[in-house]
N, C-alpha and C positions, 0 to 999 in steps of 0.2 A: 919589900916587893921582890917577887921571884919570876923569872921568865917562864917557869914551868907551872905557874899558878893559873888555874882556869875555872871560871864560873860556868856551870851548866845548869840550865833550867828546863826541865821536862815536866809537863803538866798532866800527862795521861799515860796509860799503859803502853800504847804503841810507841809514843815518843820516848818513854823510859827505856824500852827495848832497843830502839835504834841508837839512842845516846850511849847505852852501855856497850853495844858492839863497836861503836865509833871510838869510845874511850879505850877499850882494850887494844884496838889497832893503833891509837895515838900513843899509848905507852910503849908499844913496840918501836915506834918511830922516834919518840922523844922520851927516853927513860927518865923516871923521876917526876913525870907530870902529876901534879896534885889537883884533883877536881873537887869542887864543893858546890853546894847550891840546893836545888829542889829536884827530887827524883823519886823513884819507887824501888821495888825489890831488885830489879835487874841492875840498876846503877849501884845499889848497895852491894850486891854480889861482886861487882866489878871494882870494889874498893873506893867508892865514892863517899865523900863526907856530906851526909844529908843534914841540912839545916831545917828543911821542911819536907813533908811527904807529898807526892803528887796527888794522892787521893783526897787531900784536904781541899783542893780547888777544882777537882775533876767533875764538872757538871756540864749539861747541855741545855741551851735555851735561856731566854731572857729572864723568865720568872725564876728558874732554878738558880741562875747566876746571882740574882739579887740576894738570895738567902745566905750565900757564902761570902758576900762582899766584905764584911768586917774582918773575917779571917784572912781573906786574900790581901787586904790592905796591910795587915800586920806582917804577913810573910814578905810582901813587897818591900816594906820599910826595912825589915831585917836583912834581906839580901843586899840592898843598897848600902846599909851600914857596914856589912862585912866586906863588901867590895872596897869601900873607902878605908876601912881599917887595915885590910891586907894589901892595898895598893894594886889590886888586880887590874891587868891591862887588856885582857881578852875574855870575851864571853861567847858561849854557844847557847843560843836559845832554840828550843825544839818545839815546833808547832805551837799549840795553845795561844793563838794570836790575841785574844782579848786581854790576856795577862801579859804576854811577852812583847807585844808591840808597844805597850805603855812602858814596860821595863826598858826596851831598847832606847826609847827617847831619853830616859834618865841616865842610862849608861853612856850614851853618846855625849850628853852634857858633861859627864865626868871624864871624858877622854878615853873611854874604853872602846876597843875595837869590837864590833858586834858582828858575829857570824850567825846567820839564821839557817837552821837545818830542818828540812821538811816545810815546804812553803805553805802558808795559809792559802785557802782557796779564793784568793782575791780575783782570780779570773772568773769565778762563779758568782760571787756576791760581794757587796760592799767594796767595789773596785776602788773607791776613793782611798782605801788603806794603802794602795801602792805608793801614794805620795809620801806617807810616813816611812815606808820601807826604803824608798829612794833617799830620803833625808837621813835616816838613823841607822840603816843597816849597811855595813861595809862589804859584806859578801853573802849572797843568797845561794844556798846549796839545795838544788831541786832533785826530785825523784823521777819526774816524768819528762820526756823530751819536749813535749809541747809547751812546757812552762818556760823554757829558755827564751823562745821568741817573744813571749808576752813580756817578760822582765826586761829584755834588751830594748824593746820598743818604748819602755818607760824609764830608761836610763839607769837601771839597776845592775850592779856588778853581779853576774850570775854564773854558776857552774853546774852542769848536769853530772851528778855523781852516780846515778843509777838507783835502783830500788833495793834496799837491804833484804826484802823478802825473797828475792831470787836466791840469795845465799842461805837465808834462814829456813825457808820451807824446802825440805828435802823431796826428791822424787821418790815416792813410795808406791809399793804395790797397793792397788785400791780394790775394795770389795766389788766394785762394778766391773773391774777388769775380767772377772769370771762370768759376766753376764747378769741378766736381770735376777733379782732375788726370788727364790721359790718358797721362802718361809718367813721367818720373823724379820721385821724391818727395824733397823737401828736408827733412831732419830737423834740428832745432836741439837742442843739448844745453845745459842750464843747470844745472850741478852745484852751484851755491851760490857764496857770496861769502866764505866762510871756508876756510882751508886744511883744517881738520878735516872740513868738509862735503865738499869736493872729494875728499879722501882716502877718505871713506866711500862717496860716490855714484858717482864716475867709473868705477871698475872694473865696477860693475853696469851702468852705461850703455854701457860698451864692449862687454860681453858681449851686451847687448840689440841693439846695432848689428850685431854679428856675426850674430845670429839673423835680424834683419830683412833683412840683405843677402842671405840665402839665399832670401828670398821676394819681395823688391822690387828694382826698379831704384832704388838709394838713393844720394843725396848727403848729406853730413853737414857741419854747421858747429857749432863750439863757441863759445858766448858766454862769454868769459873775464872774470871780475871783476878789476878792477885791483888789488884788495886781496890777491890770491893770487899767489905766486911762480910765474912761467910754467914753471919747472922741474918743479913738481908736476904740471901738465898733461902735460908732455913724458913724464914717467916713466909716467903712467897710460895713455898712448896709444901708447907705444913698441911697434912691431911689429904694430899693427893693420893688417889687410889692406885697409881702406877709407880713402881719403884724407879727411882732416878739415880743413876751412878754419877758420882761427882768426879770431875777431871780437872786437876790443877797442873799436873806435869804431863809431858809427852802428849800434848794436845794435838799435834799434827798426826801422830800415829792413831790417836783416838778418832780423829776426823776421817782418816783413810779407811777405818772400819765401818764408817757410817754410810747408810744408804741415802740419807737426806739430812738437810740442816735447815733450821730456822735461824736466820742470822740478822742481828741488828746492823743497820747501815753503819759502815766504818771500815777500819783497816781489816777487821775480821772477814769481810767479804772477799778481800784479795787473798787472805790466807786460805780460806775455804776453797776458793777457786783454784789456787795453785796446787792444793792437795788433790783436787779433782772431785770434790763432793757436790752433788747437785743441791741447790738451795732455793729458798724464797727469801728475799730481802724484806724485812719488816722494820717499821719505825713509827714511833709516836712521841710527840712532845706536847707540852701544855698548849692549849688551843691558842693562847695569845702569842706564844712563840711561833706557832705554826702560821698564824695570820701575818705576822711580821716577816717571816721567812718567805712567804709567797710573794710579798711585795719586793723583796730584795734579791732573791735567788734567780740567777739567769742561766741555768743549765737544764738540759732535758731529763737528767737522771740523778738519782740520789747516791747510788753505789758507784765506787771507783771502777768496778768491773765493767759496768755499762758505759761509764764515761770514757775509759781508755779505749774500749772497743768501738764506741760511737754508735751503739745500737743496744736494744734491750735483749741481752743474752740471758739474763736471769730476771724473773718476775720481781717487781717491786710493789709491795702493798704498804702504803703509807697513810698515816693519819686515819681518816674515816674508813679507808679501805683495809686498814690493819685491824680487821674484825675477825675474831676467832673462826667463825663459820666459813668466811670467805677464804681465810688462810688455809684451813683444813681441807676445803674443797680443792684448792689449787694444788696442795701436796698430793692428795689422792689422785687427781687427774694426771699429774706428772708421773707418779709412780706406776700408773697403768699404761704409760706410753714410753716404752723403751726408746723409740725413735727420738722423742723430744729430749729424753735424758742424754742420749748420745750426742745430739746437736749441742746441748749445753756444755757437755764435756769437751767437745771439739772446739768450742769457743774458748774454753779455759786454756787449751793448748796454744791457741792463737794469742791469748793474753800473755802467756809466759814469753812468747817470742817478742811481743811488742815492748815488754818491760826491759828487754835487753840482757846483756851479759851480767856476770857477777862482779864482786869486788866493791860494792857500794860503800861499805863501812870503811874499807881501807882508803878509797878515794876521798871520802869525807874527812877522814883523819889527816890525810896529806894536805888538804885545803886548810884545815885548822892549824896544823903545824906551821905552814907557811905564814899564816896570819900571826902566829906566835913569834915569828922571826927565825925559824929554822929552815935550813936548806933540805928539801926533800925531792928526790927524783920523781918525775911524772910516772 
């Protein structure tokens, strides 16, 4: 057993990125920290020992989750076996509540201190999960200020560390800063960070591109999540009559060059907003997952942009409304209205102010170091 041994479990692209930034800061505070568990490319680049890859369980929706259940169980058992073999005493679980809250219970039973980084949206749906968090999580690290009051009201030890995207998304010169476009429109597609999302969203985005290309002088770029097999993108775009540039690196710079984005609901909506790119938020899951979600979800918006601002700053076209003709019509209308575009971009500036100052990754790392038993200055 080592005091610098740490389990990290991140189940999707955004969690992998946040965990990697935190781990880098943690190693500066606690040299010699060795982290292992489940993650993606970002954690691997940070020197993480991957026992499993995030993409193996990264799905959305009940129907989709059932398909990967056997694999998730094998990973679950392997992580616990390694914790027992190594005598690990501290774990950082990042988002992915369906997997991580179950893991938190088993880790708690083994005497492992559990830190949860990036809160599940228990304030939005399946609020009963907060009882498990209160019982099995030793410290909840949240990104949004409004989450602190919720957790304190339920007896959960909580700390607001800020949102890592404030540090990760640079302030860039944007194509809209020079005014409305007079020629070719560059459209970015962000279909999600999970294979199941891309499979559901990219065909609709493709059809939308075909419709927009009939009305606009259009260029297209696809922002590819590293957690998704590139062949999935290839299959969805095969035969498209519009050339699509693939973007895997420098995605923020690519977004800053974009006049508009079609963005699947998720962390990418915050990234796109912080860069300053106008967007329509789109999303579709299996109809049974959607029916269940309507019964359980208790928030007025799907995107974090609108939730943080408390109003519909960006259009959301979800499920039945996520229909290519309706999406294309919305994009065309907004591009023809510089006043609406400027109002959206003004909302983005307000969003950045509401998310607070920087230093989230360092703040999270300091909280983890303290849980590991090291003295760290505030």
